[in-house]
C-alpha positions in Angstrom: -194.8 102.1 -162.4 -196.1 99.6 -164.2 -194.4 96.1 -165.5 -192.9 95.9 -169.1 -192.0 92.6 -171.1 -188.9 92.1 -172.7 -188.8 89.0 -175.6 -185.9 86.6 -175.5 -185.1 83.3 -177.6 -185.8 80.1 -176.4 -182.3 79.3 -175.9 -181.6 82.4 -173.8 -184.5 81.6 -171.5 -183.6 78.2 -170.8 -180.2 79.8 -169.6 -181.7 82.2 -167.7 -183.9 79.4 -165.9 -180.9 77.6 -165.4 -178.7 80.2 -163.9 -181.9 81.4 -161.6 -182.5 77.7 -160.6 -178.8 77.7 -159.6 -179.4 80.9 -157.4 -182.7 79.8 -156.1 -184.0 82.4 -157.5 -187.0 83.0 -159.9 -185.9 84.2 -163.4 -187.7 87.6 -163.3 -186.0 88.4 -159.7 -182.8 86.9 -160.8 -182.7 89.2 -164.2 -183.7 92.0 -162.0 -180.9 91.4 -159.8 -178.4 90.8 -162.6 -179.6 94.2 -164.1 -178.8 96.1 -161.0 -175.5 94.9 -160.2 -174.3 95.7 -164.1 -176.1 99.0 -163.7 -174.2 99.8 -159.9 -170.8 98.8 -161.2 -170.9 101.3 -164.0 -171.0 104.0 -161.5 
């Protein structure tokens, strides 16, 4: 599967970077983990 891109505004990107730094993860990995966590909660 190829990588896809999602466009976010600059403020949201800065929020993502700040949250990912607190978790000790790269923004891409943090976002992936967040999506997976939310998806698992739906089931």
